[in-house]
Structure formats: structure tokens, C-alpha cells
C-alpha positions as a Python dict, from the first residue, in 0.01 Angstrom:
ca = {
    (1, 'M'): (0, 0, 0),
    (2, 'D'): (295, 11, -230),
    (3, 'L'): (410, 310, -433),
    (4, 'L'): (262, 179, -761),
    (5, 'S'): (-84, 142, -606),
    (6, 'D'): (-57, 478, -429),
    (7, 'F'): (36, 647, -757),
    (8, 'A'): (-240, 473, -956),
    (9, 'N'): (-502, 553, -693),
    (10, 'A'): (-397, 919, -668),
    (11, 'L'): (-385, 972, -1045),
    (12, 'E'): (-717, 793, -1090),
    (13, 'R'): (-875, 1024, -829),
    (14, 'H'): (-721, 1328, -997),
    (15, 'V'): (-852, 1226, -1340),
    (16, 'A'): (-1197, 1147, -1196),
    (17, 'E'): (-1211, 1491, -1034),
    (18, 'R'): (-1109, 1663, -1358),
    (19, 'L'): (-1379, 1466, -1544),
    (20, 'R'): (-1635, 1567, -1283),
    (21, 'L'): (-1546, 1934, -1332),
    (22, 'C'): (-1556, 1917, -1713),
    (23, 'E'): (-1866, 2044, -1881),
    (24, 'D'): (-1774, 1880, -2212),
    (25, 'S'): (-1671, 1533, -2316),
    (26, 'P'): (-1296, 1467, -2272),
    (27, 'D'): (-1279, 1451, -2652),
    (28, 'Y'): (-1341, 1826, -2655),
    (29, 'V'): (-1148, 1926, -2344),
    (30, 'C'): (-806, 2079, -2404),
    (31, 'E'): (-680, 1989, -2062),
    (32, 'A'): (-382, 1776, -1969),
    (33, 'V'): (-224, 1638, -1655),
    (34, 'R'): (145, 1695, -1595),
    (35, 'I'): (304, 1446, -1359),
    (36, 'A'): (536, 1683, -1176),
    (37, 'D'): (668, 1425, -928),
    (38, 'A'): (552, 1064, -952),
    (39, 'H'): (711, 960, -622),
    (40, 'N'): (538, 1237, -427),
    (41, 'L'): (210, 1209, -622),
    (42, 'L'): (220, 1566, -754),
    (43, 'F'): (-4, 1633, -1053),
    (44, 'I'): (-64, 1966, -1227),
    (45, 'T'): (-359, 2039, -1455),
    (46, 'V'): (-250, 2224, -1768),
    (47, 'E'): (-476, 2403, -2016),
    (48, 'G'): (-425, 2339, -2384),
    (49, 'G'): (-201, 2041, -2330),
    (50, 'T'): (-158, 1740, -2550),
    (51, 'T'): (12, 1414, -2464),
    (52, 'D'): (390, 1443, -2455),
    (53, 'E'): (519, 1137, -2269),
    (54, 'E'): (877, 1262, -2278),
    (55, 'H'): (770, 1553, -2056),
    (56, 'N'): (521, 1351, -1845),
    (57, 'L'): (227, 1539, -1993),
    (58, 'F'): (-92, 1346, -2071),
    (59, 'A'): (-409, 1479, -2233),
    (60, 'L'): (-708, 1410, -2011),
    (61, 'R'): (-878, 1217, -2292),
    (62, 'D'): (-578, 981, -2309),
    (63, 'L'): (-623, 884, -1944),
    (64, 'C'): (-993, 792, -1989),
    (65, 'H'): (-1215, 544, -2164),
    (66, 'L'): (-1587, 522, -2232),
    (67, 'D'): (-1766, 299, -1981),
    (68, 'D'): (-1991, 56, -2170),
    (69, 'M'): (-2252, 44, -1894),
    (70, 'T'): (-2296, 415, -1818),
    (71, 'L'): (-2170, 564, -2146),
    (72, 'N'): (-1969, 813, -1940),
    (73, 'Y'): (-1597, 872, -1958),
    (74, 'V'): (-1411, 726, -1662),
    (75, 'P'): (-1043, 702, -1568),
    (76, 'D'): (-869, 422, -1756),
    (77, 'R'): (-725, 223, -1467),
    (78, 'Q'): (-519, -9, -1690),
    (79, 'R'): (-357, 285, -1870),
    (80, 'I'): (-287, 454, -1535),
    (81, 'E'): (-129, 135, -1394),
    (82, 'R'): (94, 100, -1703),
    (83, 'L'): (195, 461, -1660),
    (84, 'A'): (278, 397, -1292),
    (85, 'R'): (503, 105, -1385),
    (86, 'H'): (673, 309, -1657),
    (87, 'L'): (742, 604, -1428),
    (88, 'L'): (824, 424, -1104),
    (89, 'L'): (999, 100, -1191),
    (90, 'P'): (1363, 93, -1305),
    (91, 'G'): (1370, 92, -1683),
    (92, 'G'): (987, 114, -1695),
    (93, 'A'): (963, -264, -1644),
    (94, 'E'): (625, -426, -1691),
}
């Protein structure tokens, strides 16, 4: 697999695990994911975080969407893939 896919898969798993551990809807969770090192797939969960793209900090709710079939929040794969391209490609190319 290439680095973009590895990153997207790892972040998607991380977000899914955080969702699994949440007792509340992501709308009410004050948790964020800091991407400490995109190339080495290092993610840190931060309490009380909001999205701050300049510092690679993303609120959990911003990395999810509501699944129409199950009505559960799930990782937003398209958002995660865009984030992978932004962080890993020169100039954040699409």
C-alpha cells in the first residue's frame, strides 16, 4: 500500500476506535485528534480540542459523518482521504 492509503486506513481505525469508546454522540464529545506525525502514523487524542488545521488538530466530530443506514456516526473516509492528501503530498495537491 502507498503512504496515502496507509495514513487514511490508520486514521480511520483511530477515529472508529475513539467513536467506539465514546458514550455520547460526537456532537457532544470534546475530544480531538492531533496528527503528531503523518508520515509515521502517529495520532494523539486530546481532551477539549477543537479543529485547528494549522496545528493538525481535528475535533472528532469533524472526522465523522452520520451513516444513513445505521444512524450511527462513522469515520468520514472522504474527509480523511482529503486530509491525507493535504498533509502528505507536496503543496497539499488534490
